[in-house]
N, CA, C and O atoms as a Tripos MOL2 file, in Angstrom:
@<TRIPOS>MOLECULE
protein
  292   291    73     0     0
PROTEIN
NO_CHARGES

@<TRIPOS>ATOM
      1 N          36.5850  -10.9650   13.9370 N.3       1 MET1
      2 CA         35.4570  -10.8450   13.0410 C.3       1 MET1
      3 C          35.5390   -9.5020   12.3150 C.2       1 MET1
      4 O          35.8020   -8.4670   12.9250 O.2       1 MET1
      5 N          35.3130   -9.5380   11.0300 N.am      2 THR2
      6 CA         35.3790   -8.3140   10.2390 C.3       2 THR2
      7 C          34.1210   -7.4770   10.4590 C.2       2 THR2
      8 O          33.0960   -8.0060   10.8860 O.2       2 THR2
      9 N          34.1880   -6.1860   10.1730 N.am      3 PRO3
     10 CA         33.0020   -5.3320   10.3340 C.3       3 PRO3
     11 C          31.8110   -5.7950    9.4860 C.2       3 PRO3
     12 O          30.6570   -5.6400    9.8870 O.2       3 PRO3
     13 N          32.1030   -6.3610    8.3140 N.am      4 LYS4
     14 CA         31.0230   -6.8450    7.4590 C.3       4 LYS4
     15 C          30.2680   -7.9940    8.1340 C.2       4 LYS4
     16 O          29.0410   -8.0610    8.0700 O.2       4 LYS4
     17 N          31.0000   -8.8800    8.7720 N.am      5 ARG5
     18 CA         30.3540  -10.0030    9.4730 C.3       5 ARG5
     19 C          29.5700   -9.5060   10.6800 C.2       5 ARG5
     20 O          28.5020  -10.0360   10.9850 O.2       5 ARG5
     21 N          30.0940   -8.4820   11.3760 N.am      6 TRP6
     22 CA         29.3490   -7.9000   12.4980 C.3       6 TRP6
     23 C          28.0300   -7.3110   12.0050 C.2       6 TRP6
     24 O          26.9930   -7.4830   12.6450 O.2       6 TRP6
     25 N          28.0700   -6.6300   10.8890 N.am      7 LEU7
     26 CA         26.8550   -6.0480   10.3270 C.3       7 LEU7
     27 C          25.8350   -7.1330   10.0100 C.2       7 LEU7
     28 O          24.6600   -6.9980   10.3500 O.2       7 LEU7
     29 N          26.2770   -8.2040    9.3640 N.am      8 TYR8
     30 CA         25.3750   -9.2990    9.0330 C.3       8 TYR8
     31 C          24.8200   -9.9500   10.2990 C.2       8 TYR8
     32 O          23.6440  -10.3110   10.3490 O.2       8 TYR8
     33 N          25.6610  -10.0990   11.3170 N.am      9 ALA9
     34 CA         25.1990  -10.6990   12.5720 C.3       9 ALA9
     35 C          24.1340   -9.8220   13.2290 C.2       9 ALA9
     36 O          23.1360  -10.3350   13.7360 O.2       9 ALA9
     37 N          24.3380   -8.5130   13.2220 N.am     10 VAL10
     38 CA         23.3560   -7.6000   13.8030 C.3      10 VAL10
     39 C          22.0530   -7.6390   13.0070 C.2      10 VAL10
     40 O          20.9730   -7.6210   13.5980 O.2      10 VAL10
     41 N          22.1360   -7.6910   11.6820 N.am     11 LEU11
     42 CA         20.9340   -7.7710   10.8580 C.3      11 LEU11
     43 C          20.1580   -9.0620   11.1160 C.2      11 LEU11
     44 O          18.9280   -9.0530   11.1440 O.2      11 LEU11
     45 N          20.8700  -10.1600   11.3020 N.am     12 VAL12
     46 CA         20.2130  -11.4290   11.6040 C.3      12 VAL12
     47 C          19.5200  -11.3490   12.9590 C.2      12 VAL12
     48 O          18.3990  -11.8340   13.1120 O.2      12 VAL12
     49 N          20.1780  -10.7420   13.9390 N.am     13 VAL13
     50 CA         19.5680  -10.5990   15.2640 C.3      13 VAL13
     51 C          18.2960   -9.7620   15.1740 C.2      13 VAL13
     52 O          17.2850  -10.1140   15.7800 O.2      13 VAL13
     53 N          18.3320   -8.6570   14.4270 N.am     14 PHE14
     54 CA         17.1400   -7.8320   14.2560 C.3      14 PHE14
     55 C          16.0160   -8.5970   13.5490 C.2      14 PHE14
     56 O          14.8540   -8.4860   13.9400 O.2      14 PHE14
     57 N          16.3500   -9.3660   12.5200 N.am     15 ALA15
     58 CA         15.3410  -10.1220   11.7870 C.3      15 ALA15
     59 C          14.6980  -11.1750   12.6850 C.2      15 ALA15
     60 O          13.4760  -11.3210   12.6920 O.2      15 ALA15
     61 N          15.5010  -11.8990   13.4300 N.am     16 VAL16
     62 CA         14.9580  -12.9100   14.3430 C.3      16 VAL16
     63 C          14.1400  -12.2370   15.4420 C.2      16 VAL16
     64 O          13.1000  -12.7530   15.8510 O.2      16 VAL16
     65 N          14.6080  -11.0880   15.9160 N.am     17 GLY17
     66 CA         13.8660  -10.3650   16.9440 C.3      17 GLY17
     67 C          12.5200   -9.8830   16.4540 C.2      17 GLY17
     68 O          11.5450   -9.8940   17.2040 O.2      17 GLY17
     69 N          12.4550   -9.4610   15.2120 N.am     18 GLU18
     70 CA         11.1700   -9.0000   14.6880 C.3      18 GLU18
     71 C          10.2000  -10.1600   14.4890 C.2      18 GLU18
     72 O           8.9910  -10.0020   14.6630 O.2      18 GLU18
     73 N          10.7180  -11.2960   14.1340 N.am     19 ILE19
     74 CA          9.8430  -12.4630   13.9700 C.3      19 ILE19
     75 C           9.4130  -13.0120   15.3320 C.2      19 ILE19
     76 O           8.2450  -13.3530   15.5210 O.2      19 ILE19
     77 N          10.3450  -13.1000   16.2780 N.am     20 ALA20
     78 CA         10.0380  -13.6990   17.5800 C.3      20 ALA20
     79 C           9.4280  -12.7010   18.5580 C.2      20 ALA20
     80 O           8.7240  -13.1120   19.4810 O.2      20 ALA20
     81 N           9.6700  -11.4270   18.3880 N.am     21 GLY21
     82 CA          9.2100  -10.4150   19.3330 C.3      21 GLY21
     83 C           7.7190  -10.4120   19.5920 C.2      21 GLY21
     84 O           7.3080  -10.4180   20.7520 O.2      21 GLY21
     85 N           6.8890  -10.4030   18.5550 N.am     22 PRO22
     86 CA          5.4460  -10.3920   18.8110 C.3      22 PRO22
     87 C           4.9450  -11.6310   19.5550 C.2      22 PRO22
     88 O           3.9320  -11.5660   20.2520 O.2      22 PRO22
     89 N           5.6390  -12.7480   19.4130 N.am     23 HIS23
     90 CA          5.2230  -13.9610   20.1170 C.3      23 HIS23
     91 C           5.6700  -13.9200   21.5750 C.2      23 HIS23
     92 O           4.9900  -14.4600   22.4470 O.2      23 HIS23
     93 N           6.8060  -13.2830   21.8440 N.am     24 LEU24
     94 CA          7.3100  -13.1920   23.2120 C.3      24 LEU24
     95 C           6.6300  -12.0750   23.9930 C.2      24 LEU24
     96 O           6.3860  -12.2180   25.1920 O.2      24 LEU24
     97 N           6.3230  -10.9680   23.3300 N.am     25 PHE25
     98 CA          5.7150   -9.8140   23.9760 C.3      25 PHE25
     99 C           4.4460   -9.4250   23.2210 C.2      25 PHE25
    100 O           4.4620   -8.4990   22.4110 O.2      25 PHE25
    101 N           3.3590  -10.1230   23.4830 N.am     26 PRO26
    102 CA          2.1390   -9.8200   22.7340 C.3      26 PRO26
    103 C           1.6180   -8.4210   23.0490 C.2      26 PRO26
    104 O           1.6370   -7.9820   24.1990 O.2      26 PRO26
    105 N           1.1620   -7.7420   22.0290 N.am     27 ALA27
    106 CA          0.6210   -6.3960   22.1750 C.3      27 ALA27
    107 C          -0.8790   -6.4490   21.9050 C.2      27 ALA27
    108 O          -1.4830   -7.5220   21.9150 O.2      27 ALA27
    109 N          -1.4630   -5.3030   21.6690 N.am     28 ASP28
    110 CA         -2.8830   -5.2620   21.3360 C.3      28 ASP28
    111 C          -3.1290   -6.0360   20.0480 C.2      28 ASP28
    112 O          -2.2050   -6.3290   19.2890 O.2      28 ASP28
    113 N          -4.3800   -6.3550   19.8240 N.am     29 HIS29
    114 CA         -4.7230   -7.0960   18.6220 C.3      29 HIS29
    115 C          -4.4700   -6.2310   17.3800 C.2      29 HIS29
    116 O          -4.4900   -5.0020   17.4420 O.2      29 HIS29
    117 N          -4.2390   -6.8930   16.2850 N.am     30 ALA30
    118 CA         -3.9980   -6.1880   15.0270 C.3      30 ALA30
    119 C          -5.3280   -5.6870   14.4640 C.2      30 ALA30
    120 O          -6.3760   -6.2940   14.6850 O.2      30 ALA30
    121 N          -5.2710   -4.5940   13.7480 N.am     31 HIS31
    122 CA         -6.4780   -4.0560   13.1400 C.3      31 HIS31
    123 C          -6.8490   -4.7930   11.8580 C.2      31 HIS31
    124 O          -8.0280   -4.9170   11.5240 O.2      31 HIS31
    125 N          -5.8410   -5.2790   11.1440 N.am     32 PHE32
    126 CA         -6.0580   -5.9890    9.8920 C.3      32 PHE32
    127 C          -5.3830   -7.3470    9.9720 C.2      32 PHE32
    128 O          -4.4470   -7.5280   10.7510 O.2      32 PHE32
    129 N          -5.8470   -8.3030    9.1750 N.am     33 TRP33
    130 CA         -5.3250   -9.6640    9.2380 C.3      33 TRP33
    131 C          -3.8500   -9.7380    8.8740 C.2      33 TRP33
    132 O          -3.1170  -10.5460    9.4450 O.2      33 TRP33
    133 N          -3.3990   -8.9070    7.9300 N.am     34 PHE34
    134 CA         -2.0160   -9.0030    7.4700 C.3      34 PHE34
    135 C          -1.0250   -8.4500    8.4880 C.2      34 PHE34
    136 O           0.1750   -8.6850    8.3520 O.2      34 PHE34
    137 N          -1.4840   -7.7290    9.4940 N.am     35 GLU35
    138 CA         -0.5840   -7.2310   10.5330 C.3      35 GLU35
    139 C          -0.1140   -8.3420   11.4610 C.2      35 GLU35
    140 O           0.8200   -8.1410   12.2380 O.2      35 GLU35
    141 N          -0.7400   -9.5000   11.3950 N.am     36 ASP36
    142 CA         -0.3170  -10.6430   12.2020 C.3      36 ASP36
    143 C           0.7470  -11.4960   11.5110 C.2      36 ASP36
    144 O           1.2700  -12.4330   12.1140 O.2      36 ASP36
    145 N           1.0690  -11.1890   10.2760 N.am     37 ILE37
    146 CA          2.1180  -11.9220    9.5610 C.3      37 ILE37
    147 C           3.4560  -11.6110   10.2200 C.2      37 ILE37
    148 O           3.7690  -10.4430   10.4530 O.2      37 ILE37
    149 N           4.2550  -12.6430   10.5260 N.am     38 PRO38
    150 CA          5.5690  -12.3830   11.1330 C.3      38 PRO38
    151 C           6.4340  -11.5160   10.2170 C.2      38 PRO38
    152 O           6.4880  -11.7390    9.0070 O.2      38 PRO38
    153 N           7.0960  -10.5450   10.7960 N.am     39 ALA39
    154 CA          7.9890   -9.6200   10.0930 C.3      39 ALA39
    155 C           7.2360   -8.7710    9.0690 C.2      39 ALA39
    156 O           7.8020   -8.4060    8.0380 O.2      39 ALA39
    157 N           5.9870   -8.4570    9.3360 N.am     40 TRP40
    158 CA          5.1820   -7.6740    8.3990 C.3      40 TRP40
    159 C           5.8310   -6.3200    8.1090 C.2      40 TRP40
    160 O           5.8610   -5.8830    6.9580 O.2      40 TRP40
    161 N           6.3440   -5.6620    9.1300 N.am     41 GLY41
    162 CA          6.9560   -4.3500    8.9330 C.3      41 GLY41
    163 C           8.1500   -4.3960    7.9880 C.2      41 GLY41
    164 O           8.3080   -3.5280    7.1300 O.2      41 GLY41
    165 N           8.9800   -5.4070    8.1510 N.am     42 SER42
    166 CA         10.1550   -5.5410    7.2740 C.3      42 SER42
    167 C           9.7470   -5.8740    5.8440 C.2      42 SER42
    168 O          10.3000   -5.3210    4.8930 O.2      42 SER42
    169 N           8.7930   -6.7630    5.6930 N.am     43 ILE43
    170 CA          8.3340   -7.1370    4.3500 C.3      43 ILE43
    171 C           7.7100   -5.9310    3.6560 C.2      43 ILE43
    172 O           7.9900   -5.6660    2.4870 O.2      43 ILE43
    173 N           6.8680   -5.2070    4.3780 N.am     44 TYR44
    174 CA          6.2190   -4.0230    3.8190 C.3      44 TYR44
    175 C           7.2490   -2.9610    3.4390 C.2      44 TYR44
    176 O           7.1510   -2.3510    2.3740 O.2      44 TYR44
    177 N           8.2220   -2.7430    4.2970 N.am     45 GLY45
    178 CA          9.2710   -1.7710    3.9950 C.3      45 GLY45
    179 C          10.0980   -2.1630    2.7870 C.2      45 GLY45
    180 O          10.4100   -1.3150    1.9520 O.2      45 GLY45
    181 N          10.4590   -3.4350    2.6780 N.am     46 LEU46
    182 CA         11.2530   -3.9020    1.5430 C.3      46 LEU46
    183 C          10.4870   -3.7580    0.2360 C.2      46 LEU46
    184 O          11.0250   -3.2550   -0.7500 O.2      46 LEU46
    185 N           9.2410   -4.1970    0.2270 N.am     47 VAL47
    186 CA          8.4350   -4.1090   -0.9990 C.3      47 VAL47
    187 C           8.2070   -2.6500   -1.3820 C.2      47 VAL47
    188 O           8.2760   -2.3030   -2.5610 O.2      47 VAL47
    189 N           7.9360   -1.7920   -0.3990 N.am     48 SER48
    190 CA          7.7230   -0.3740   -0.6820 C.3      48 SER48
    191 C           8.9760    0.2670   -1.2680 C.2      48 SER48
    192 O           8.8970    1.0280   -2.2330 O.2      48 SER48
    193 N          10.1160   -0.0370   -0.6900 N.am     49 CYS49
    194 CA         11.3790    0.5200   -1.1900 C.3      49 CYS49
    195 C          11.6570    0.0440   -2.6150 C.2      49 CYS49
    196 O          12.0540    0.8370   -3.4690 O.2      49 CYS49
    197 N          11.4500   -1.2320   -2.8700 N.am     50 LEU50
    198 CA         11.6660   -1.7530   -4.2200 C.3      50 LEU50
    199 C          10.7240   -1.1040   -5.2290 C.2      50 LEU50
    200 O          11.1340   -0.7900   -6.3470 O.2      50 LEU50
    201 N           9.4650   -0.9000   -4.8450 N.am     51 LEU51
    202 CA          8.5180   -0.2460   -5.7490 C.3      51 LEU51
    203 C           8.9150    1.1950   -6.0350 C.2      51 LEU51
    204 O           8.7880    1.6570   -7.1690 O.2      51 LEU51
    205 N           9.3920    1.9090   -5.0260 N.am     52 ILE52
    206 CA          9.8410    3.2850   -5.2450 C.3      52 ILE52
    207 C          11.0050    3.3130   -6.2240 C.2      52 ILE52
    208 O          11.0460    4.1630   -7.1140 O.2      52 ILE52
    209 N          11.9480    2.3950   -6.0710 N.am     53 ILE53
    210 CA         13.1070    2.3490   -6.9570 C.3      53 ILE53
    211 C          12.6730    2.0180   -8.3840 C.2      53 ILE53
    212 O          13.1060    2.6780   -9.3280 O.2      53 ILE53
    213 N          11.8320    1.0110   -8.5490 N.am     54 ILE54
    214 CA         11.4030    0.5980   -9.8900 C.3      54 ILE54
    215 C          10.6020    1.6950  -10.5770 C.2      54 ILE54
    216 O          10.8300    1.9860  -11.7510 O.2      54 ILE54
    217 N           9.6670    2.3050   -9.8550 N.am     55 VAL55
    218 CA          8.8500    3.3660  -10.4490 C.3      55 VAL55
    219 C           9.7050    4.5750  -10.8100 C.2      55 VAL55
    220 O           9.5030    5.1750  -11.8650 O.2      55 VAL55
    221 N          10.6470    4.9400   -9.9600 N.am     56 SER56
    222 CA         11.4900    6.0970  -10.2800 C.3      56 SER56
    223 C          12.3940    5.8200  -11.4750 C.2      56 SER56
    224 O          12.6280    6.7180  -12.2850 O.2      56 SER56
    225 N          12.9040    4.6100  -11.6030 N.am     57 LYS57
    226 CA         13.7220    4.2770  -12.7700 C.3      57 LYS57
    227 C          12.8780    4.2950  -14.0510 C.2      57 LYS57
    228 O          13.3170    4.8060  -15.0810 O.2      57 LYS57
    229 N          11.6730    3.7380  -13.9790 N.am     58 LEU58
    230 CA         10.7920    3.7750  -15.1500 C.3      58 LEU58
    231 C          10.4110    5.2110  -15.5020 C.2      58 LEU58
    232 O          10.3880    5.5750  -16.6780 O.2      58 LEU58
    233 N          10.1190    6.0100  -14.5120 N.am     59 LEU59
    234 CA          9.7820    7.4110  -14.7450 C.3      59 LEU59
    235 C          10.9440    8.1430  -15.4130 C.2      59 LEU59
    236 O          10.7380    8.9090  -16.3540 O.2      59 LEU59
    237 N          12.1460    7.9120  -14.9340 N.am     60 GLY60
    238 CA         13.3120    8.5450  -15.5300 C.3      60 GLY60
    239 C          13.5560    8.0860  -16.9550 C.2      60 GLY60
    240 O          13.9010    8.8840  -17.8260 O.2      60 GLY60
    241 N          13.3780    6.8130  -17.1800 N.am     61 LYS61
    242 CA         13.6570    6.2750  -18.5170 C.3      61 LYS61
    243 C          12.5840    6.6670  -19.5300 C.2      61 LYS61
    244 O          12.9120    7.0210  -20.6630 O.2      61 LYS61
    245 N          11.3340    6.6100  -19.1520 N.am     62 LEU62
    246 CA         10.2530    6.8370  -20.1090 C.3      62 LEU62
    247 C           9.8660    8.3030  -20.2630 C.2      62 LEU62
    248 O           9.4030    8.6990  -21.3320 O.2      62 LEU62
    249 N          10.0420    9.1100  -19.2340 N.am     63 TRP63
    250 CA          9.5160   10.4570  -19.2790 C.3      63 TRP63
    251 C          10.5990   11.5390  -19.2240 C.2      63 TRP63
    252 O          10.4850   12.5580  -19.9050 O.2      63 TRP63
    253 N          11.6330   11.3310  -18.4310 N.am     64 LEU64
    254 CA         12.6230   12.3860  -18.2290 C.3      64 LEU64
    255 C          13.8110   12.3190  -19.1780 C.2      64 LEU64
    256 O          14.4180   13.3490  -19.4680 O.2      64 LEU64
    257 N          14.1520   11.1480  -19.6610 N.am     65 THR65
    258 CA         15.3120   11.0040  -20.5290 C.3      65 THR65
    259 C          15.0050   11.5540  -21.9150 C.2      65 THR65
    260 O          13.9510   11.2820  -22.4910 O.2      65 THR65
    261 N          15.9390   12.3260  -22.4330 N.am     66 ARG66
    262 CA         15.7980   12.8930  -23.7720 C.3      66 ARG66
    263 C          16.7050   12.1370  -24.7390 C.2      66 ARG66
    264 O          17.6790   11.5160  -24.3130 O.2      66 ARG66
    265 N          16.4010   12.1830  -26.0220 N.am     67 PRO67
    266 CA         17.2910   11.5450  -27.0020 C.3      67 PRO67
    267 C          18.6770   12.1830  -26.9740 C.2      67 PRO67
    268 O          18.8430   13.3070  -26.5000 O.2      67 PRO67
    269 N          19.6590   11.4610  -27.4810 N.am     68 GLU68
    270 CA         21.0430   11.9300  -27.4530 C.3      68 GLU68
    271 C          21.2220   13.2570  -28.1840 C.2      68 GLU68
    272 O          21.9980   14.1020  -27.7370 O.2      68 GLU68
    273 N          20.5330   13.4520  -29.2790 N.am     69 ASN69
    274 CA         20.7020   14.6610  -30.0840 C.3      69 ASN69
    275 C          19.6260   15.7060  -29.7650 C.2      69 ASN69
    276 O          19.3300   16.5430  -30.6180 O.2      69 ASN69
    277 N          19.0520   15.6860  -28.6060 N.am     70 TYR70
    278 CA         17.9520   16.5840  -28.2410 C.3      70 TYR70
    279 C          18.3840   18.0400  -28.2390 C.2      70 TYR70
    280 O          17.6270   18.9040  -28.6830 O.2      70 TYR70
    281 N          19.5930   18.3360  -27.7440 N.am     71 TYR71
    282 CA         20.0450   19.7190  -27.6340 C.3      71 TYR71
    283 C          20.8190   20.2070  -28.8570 C.2      71 TYR71
    284 O          21.1960   21.3770  -28.9200 O.2      71 TYR71
    285 N          21.0550   19.3460  -29.8070 N.am     72 ASP72
    286 CA         21.7520   19.7610  -31.0300 C.3      72 ASP72
    287 C          20.8070   20.5700  -31.9260 C.2      72 ASP72
    288 O          19.6050   20.3110  -31.9900 O.2      72 ASP72
    289 N          21.3780   21.5370  -32.6000 N.am     73 SER73
    290 CA         20.5450   22.3800  -33.4780 C.3      73 SER73
    291 C          20.4250   21.7930  -34.8480 C.2      73 SER73
    292 O          19.7630   22.3690  -35.7110 O.2      73 SER73
@<TRIPOS>BOND
     1     1     2 1
     2     2     3 1
     3     3     4 2
     4     3     5 am
     5     5     6 1
     6     6     7 1
     7     7     8 2
     8     7     9 am
     9     9    10 1
    10    10    11 1
    11    11    12 2
    12    11    13 am
    13    13    14 1
    14    14    15 1
    15    15    16 2
    16    15    17 am
    17    17    18 1
    18    18    19 1
    19    19    20 2
    20    19    21 am
    21    21    22 1
    22    22    23 1
    23    23    24 2
    24    23    25 am
    25    25    26 1
    26    26    27 1
    27    27    28 2
    28    27    29 am
    29    29    30 1
    30    30    31 1
    31    31    32 2
    32    31    33 am
    33    33    34 1
    34    34    35 1
    35    35    36 2
    36    35    37 am
    37    37    38 1
    38    38    39 1
    39    39    40 2
    40    39    41 am
    41    41    42 1
    42    42    43 1
    43    43    44 2
    44    43    45 am
    45    45    46 1
    46    46    47 1
    47    47    48 2
    48    47    49 am
    49    49    50 1
    50    50    51 1
    51    51    52 2
    52    51    53 am
    53    53    54 1
    54    54    55 1
    55    55    56 2
    56    55    57 am
    57    57    58 1
    58    58    59 1
    59    59    60 2
    60    59    61 am
    61    61    62 1
    62    62    63 1
    63    63    64 2
    64    63    65 am
    65    65    66 1
    66    66    67 1
    67    67    68 2
    68    67    69 am
    69    69    70 1
    70    70    71 1
    71    71    72 2
    72    71    73 am
    73    73    74 1
    74    74    75 1
    75    75    76 2
    76    75    77 am
    77    77    78 1
    78    78    79 1
    79    79    80 2
    80    79    81 am
    81    81    82 1
    82    82    83 1
    83    83    84 2
    84    83    85 am
    85    85    86 1
    86    86    87 1
    87    87    88 2
    88    87    89 am
    89    89    90 1
    90    90    91 1
    91    91    92 2
    92    91    93 am
    93    93    94 1
    94    94    95 1
    95    95    96 2
    96    95    97 am
    97    97    98 1
    98    98    99 1
    99    99   100 2
   100    99   101 am
   101   101   102 1
   102   102   103 1
   103   103   104 2
   104   103   105 am
   105   105   106 1
   106   106   107 1
   107   107   108 2
   108   107   109 am
   109   109   110 1
   110   110   111 1
   111   111   112 2
   112   111   113 am
   113   113   114 1
   114   114   115 1
   115   115   116 2
   116   115   117 am
   117   117   118 1
   118   118   119 1
   119   119   120 2
   120   119   121 am
   121   121   122 1
   122   122   123 1
   123   123   124 2
   124   123   125 am
   125   125   126 1
   126   126   127 1
   127   127   128 2
   128   127   129 am
   129   129   130 1
   130   130   131 1
   131   131   132 2
   132   131   133 am
   133   133   134 1
   134   134   135 1
   135   135   136 2
   136   135   137 am
   137   137   138 1
   138   138   139 1
   139   139   140 2
   140   139   141 am
   141   141   142 1
   142   142   143 1
   143   143   144 2
   144   143   145 am
   145   145   146 1
   146   146   147 1
   147   147   148 2
   148   147   149 am
   149   149   150 1
   150   150   151 1
   151   151   152 2
   152   151   153 am
   153   153   154 1
   154   154   155 1
   155   155   156 2
   156   155   157 am
   157   157   158 1
   158   158   159 1
   159   159   160 2
   160   159   161 am
   161   161   162 1
   162   162   163 1
   163   163   164 2
   164   163   165 am
   165   165   166 1
   166   166   167 1
   167   167   168 2
   168   167   169 am
   169   169   170 1
   170   170   171 1
   171   171   172 2
   172   171   173 am
   173   173   174 1
   174   174   175 1
   175   175   176 2
   176   175   177 am
   177   177   178 1
   178   178   179 1
   179   179   180 2
   180   179   181 am
   181   181   182 1
   182   182   183 1
   183   183   184 2
   184   183   185 am
   185   185   186 1
   186   186   187 1
   187   187   188 2
   188   187   189 am
   189   189   190 1
   190   190   191 1
   191   191   192 2
   192   191   193 am
   193   193   194 1
   194   194   195 1
   195   195   196 2
   196   195   197 am
   197   197   198 1
   198   198   199 1
   199   199   200 2
   200   199   201 am
   201   201   202 1
   202   202   203 1
   203   203   204 2
   204   203   205 am
   205   205   206 1
   206   206   207 1
   207   207   208 2
   208   207   209 am
   209   209   210 1
   210   210   211 1
   211   211   212 2
   212   211   213 am
   213   213   214 1
   214   214   215 1
   215   215   216 2
   216   215   217 am
   217   217   218 1
   218   218   219 1
   219   219   220 2
   220   219   221 am
   221   221   222 1
   222   222   223 1
   223   223   224 2
   224   223   225 am
   225   225   226 1
   226   226   227 1
   227   227   228 2
   228   227   229 am
   229   229   230 1
   230   230   231 1
   231   231   232 2
   232   231   233 am
   233   233   234 1
   234   234   235 1
   235   235   236 2
   236   235   237 am
   237   237   238 1
   238   238   239 1
   239   239   240 2
   240   239   241 am
   241   241   242 1
   242   242   243 1
   243   243   244 2
   244   243   245 am
   245   245   246 1
   246   246   247 1
   247   247   248 2
   248   247   249 am
   249   249   250 1
   250   250   251 1
   251   251   252 2
   252   251   253 am
   253   253   254 1
   254   254   255 1
   255   255   256 2
   256   255   257 am
   257   257   258 1
   258   258   259 1
   259   259   260 2
   260   259   261 am
   261   261   262 1
   262   262   263 1
   263   263   264 2
   264   263   265 am
   265   265   266 1
   266   266   267 1
   267   267   268 2
   268   267   269 am
   269   269   270 1
   270   270   271 1
   271   271   272 2
   272   271   273 am
   273   273   274 1
   274   274   275 1
   275   275   276 2
   276   275   277 am
   277   277   278 1
   278   278   279 1
   279   279   280 2
   280   279   281 am
   281   281   282 1
   282   282   283 1
   283   283   284 2
   284   283   285 am
   285   285   286 1
   286   286   287 1
   287   287   288 2
   288   287   289 am
   289   289   290 1
   290   290   291 1
   291   291   292 2
@<TRIPOS>SUBSTRUCTURE
     1 MET1         2 RESIDUE 1 A MET
     2 THR2         6 RESIDUE 1 A THR
     3 PRO3        10 RESIDUE 1 A PRO
     4 LYS4        14 RESIDUE 1 A LYS
     5 ARG5        18 RESIDUE 1 A ARG
     6 TRP6        22 RESIDUE 1 A TRP
     7 LEU7        26 RESIDUE 1 A LEU
     8 TYR8        30 RESIDUE 1 A TYR
     9 ALA9        34 RESIDUE 1 A ALA
    10 VAL10       38 RESIDUE 1 A VAL
    11 LEU11       42 RESIDUE 1 A LEU
    12 VAL12       46 RESIDUE 1 A VAL
    13 VAL13       50 RESIDUE 1 A VAL
    14 PHE14       54 RESIDUE 1 A PHE
    15 ALA15       58 RESIDUE 1 A ALA
    16 VAL16       62 RESIDUE 1 A VAL
    17 GLY17       66 RESIDUE 1 A GLY
    18 GLU18       70 RESIDUE 1 A GLU
    19 ILE19       74 RESIDUE 1 A ILE
    20 ALA20       78 RESIDUE 1 A ALA
    21 GLY21       82 RESIDUE 1 A GLY
    22 PRO22       86 RESIDUE 1 A PRO
    23 HIS23       90 RESIDUE 1 A HIS
    24 LEU24       94 RESIDUE 1 A LEU
    25 PHE25       98 RESIDUE 1 A PHE
    26 PRO26      102 RESIDUE 1 A PRO
    27 ALA27      106 RESIDUE 1 A ALA
    28 ASP28      110 RESIDUE 1 A ASP
    29 HIS29      114 RESIDUE 1 A HIS
    30 ALA30      118 RESIDUE 1 A ALA
    31 HIS31      122 RESIDUE 1 A HIS
    32 PHE32      126 RESIDUE 1 A PHE
    33 TRP33      130 RESIDUE 1 A TRP
    34 PHE34      134 RESIDUE 1 A PHE
    35 GLU35      138 RESIDUE 1 A GLU
    36 ASP36      142 RESIDUE 1 A ASP
    37 ILE37      146 RESIDUE 1 A ILE
    38 PRO38      150 RESIDUE 1 A PRO
    39 ALA39      154 RESIDUE 1 A ALA
    40 TRP40      158 RESIDUE 1 A TRP
    41 GLY41      162 RESIDUE 1 A GLY
    42 SER42      166 RESIDUE 1 A SER
    43 ILE43      170 RESIDUE 1 A ILE
    44 TYR44      174 RESIDUE 1 A TYR
    45 GLY45      178 RESIDUE 1 A GLY
    46 LEU46      182 RESIDUE 1 A LEU
    47 VAL47      186 RESIDUE 1 A VAL
    48 SER48      190 RESIDUE 1 A SER
    49 CYS49      194 RESIDUE 1 A CYS
    50 LEU50      198 RESIDUE 1 A LEU
    51 LEU51      202 RESIDUE 1 A LEU
    52 ILE52      206 RESIDUE 1 A ILE
    53 ILE53      210 RESIDUE 1 A ILE
    54 ILE54      214 RESIDUE 1 A ILE
    55 VAL55      218 RESIDUE 1 A VAL
    56 SER56      222 RESIDUE 1 A SER
    57 LYS57      226 RESIDUE 1 A LYS
    58 LEU58      230 RESIDUE 1 A LEU
    59 LEU59      234 RESIDUE 1 A LEU
    60 GLY60      238 RESIDUE 1 A GLY
    61 LYS61      242 RESIDUE 1 A LYS
    62 LEU62      246 RESIDUE 1 A LEU
    63 TRP63      250 RESIDUE 1 A TRP
    64 LEU64      254 RESIDUE 1 A LEU
    65 THR65      258 RESIDUE 1 A THR
    66 ARG66      262 RESIDUE 1 A ARG
    67 PRO67      266 RESIDUE 1 A PRO
    68 GLU68      270 RESIDUE 1 A GLU
    69 ASN69      274 RESIDUE 1 A ASN
    70 TYR70      278 RESIDUE 1 A TYR
    71 TYR71      282 RESIDUE 1 A TYR
    72 ASP72      286 RESIDUE 1 A ASP
    73 SER73      290 RESIDUE 1 A SER
């Protein structure tokens, strides 16, 4: 098995573990309704990361980027 396949296999195991873990090992009750969604932590992390990337790209394009001839006299 190649290292890439090992990585994918480990990621699949983690994803299944996060979905099945709360059902196998119940913890205290959730404070909010959305904390009971399976894989909530992964979904929240993915969406947050994507939003950071999109906002930073928009910020760079709209506010930080200068025209090509900005430094020419």
